[in-house]
C-alpha positions as CSV (number, residue, x, y, z in Angstrom):
1,M,10.7,-0.7,-13.9
2,A,10.1,1.2,-10.7
3,E,12.7,1.2,-7.9
4,K,10.0,0.4,-5.2
5,K,6.6,-1.1,-5.4
6,V,3.8,-0.5,-2.9
7,M,0.6,-2.5,-2.8
8,L,-2.4,-1.2,-1.0
9,V,-5.3,-3.6,0.1
10,C,-8.8,-2.5,0.9
11,A,-12.1,-4.3,1.1
12,A,-13.0,-3.7,-2.4
13,G,-10.0,-1.9,-4.0
14,M,-12.1,1.1,-4.8
15,S,-11.5,3.4,-1.9
16,T,-7.8,3.1,-2.2
17,S,-7.6,4.1,-5.8
18,L,-7.8,7.8,-5.0
19,L,-5.2,7.3,-2.4
20,V,-3.1,5.7,-5.0
21,S,-3.2,8.7,-7.2
22,K,-2.3,11.1,-4.2
23,M,0.6,8.9,-3.3
24,Q,1.9,8.7,-7.0
25,K,1.7,12.6,-7.0
26,A,3.7,12.9,-3.7
27,A,6.3,10.3,-5.1
28,K,6.6,12.4,-8.3
29,E,7.0,15.6,-6.2
30,Q,9.7,13.7,-4.0
31,G,11.5,12.5,-7.0
32,E,10.9,8.8,-5.9
33,D,10.6,6.1,-8.3
34,V,7.7,3.9,-6.8
35,D,5.0,1.9,-8.4
36,I,1.9,2.1,-6.4
37,F,-1.3,0.1,-6.9
38,A,-4.5,-1.0,-5.0
39,T,-6.3,-4.2,-5.0
40,A,-9.3,-5.9,-3.4
41,A,-8.6,-8.0,-0.3
42,S,-10.0,-11.0,-2.2
43,D,-7.4,-10.6,-5.0
44,A,-4.4,-9.7,-2.8
45,D,-2.9,-13.1,-2.9
46,N,-2.8,-13.3,-6.6
47,K,-1.4,-9.8,-6.7
48,L,1.4,-10.6,-4.3
49,E,2.4,-13.4,-6.4
50,S,2.2,-11.6,-9.8
51,E,3.4,-8.2,-8.8
52,Q,6.0,-9.0,-5.9
53,P,5.6,-5.7,-4.0
54,D,8.3,-4.4,-1.5
55,I,5.6,-3.6,1.1
56,L,1.9,-4.4,1.7
57,M,-0.2,-1.7,3.2
58,L,-3.7,-2.4,4.5
59,G,-6.6,0.0,4.6
60,P,-8.0,0.4,8.1
61,Q,-11.2,-1.5,7.1
62,V,-9.1,-4.8,6.5
63,S,-6.7,-4.3,9.4
64,Y,-8.0,-7.5,10.8
65,M,-6.1,-9.4,8.2
66,L,-2.7,-8.0,9.4
67,S,-1.5,-11.2,11.2
68,Q,-2.8,-13.3,8.5
69,F,-0.5,-11.6,5.8
70,K,2.5,-11.3,8.2
71,E,2.5,-14.9,8.4
72,K,2.6,-15.5,4.7
73,V,4.7,-12.9,3.2
74,K,8.4,-11.9,3.8
75,I,7.8,-8.2,3.2
76,P,6.8,-5.4,5.6
77,V,3.0,-5.4,6.2
78,E,1.7,-2.2,7.6
79,V,-1.9,-0.9,8.5
80,I,-2.4,2.6,7.0
81,N,-3.0,5.1,9.8
82,M,-6.7,5.7,9.9
83,Q,-6.5,9.5,10.0
84,D,-4.2,9.7,7.0
85,Y,-6.5,7.2,5.1
86,G,-9.5,9.3,5.9
87,L,-7.9,12.4,4.7
88,M,-6.4,10.7,1.8
89,N,-3.0,12.1,2.8
90,G,-0.9,10.4,0.0
91,E,2.3,12.0,1.2
92,K,2.1,10.6,4.7
93,V,1.0,7.1,3.5
94,L,3.9,7.1,0.9
95,N,6.4,8.2,3.5
96,Q,5.2,5.4,6.1
97,A,5.7,2.9,3.1
98,L,9.2,4.2,2.1
99,K,10.3,4.2,5.6
100,E,9.4,0.6,6.1
101,I,11.1,-0.5,2.8
102,G,14.2,1.1,4.1
């Protein structure tokens, strides 16, 4: 089992799948044991319950859900930097997640 678990949420779960693979590559290069997965906003509650991630990261397109998630989960909830998301900068997004997990 991975040491840390990162959940990415976007509108449909599709656009973040490329970001997930880039983050996994960065984690491997850094020697980090991280389980990273993406899901659609509509399935986020189910995934939170079944996967129990250490952090929830929202794609910029669903940033409006930030307060809603912060109210119902006890883990860090962050919005992915729009520029890092647009450039699919897996390393920066991974580092943001790891910094928040602590």
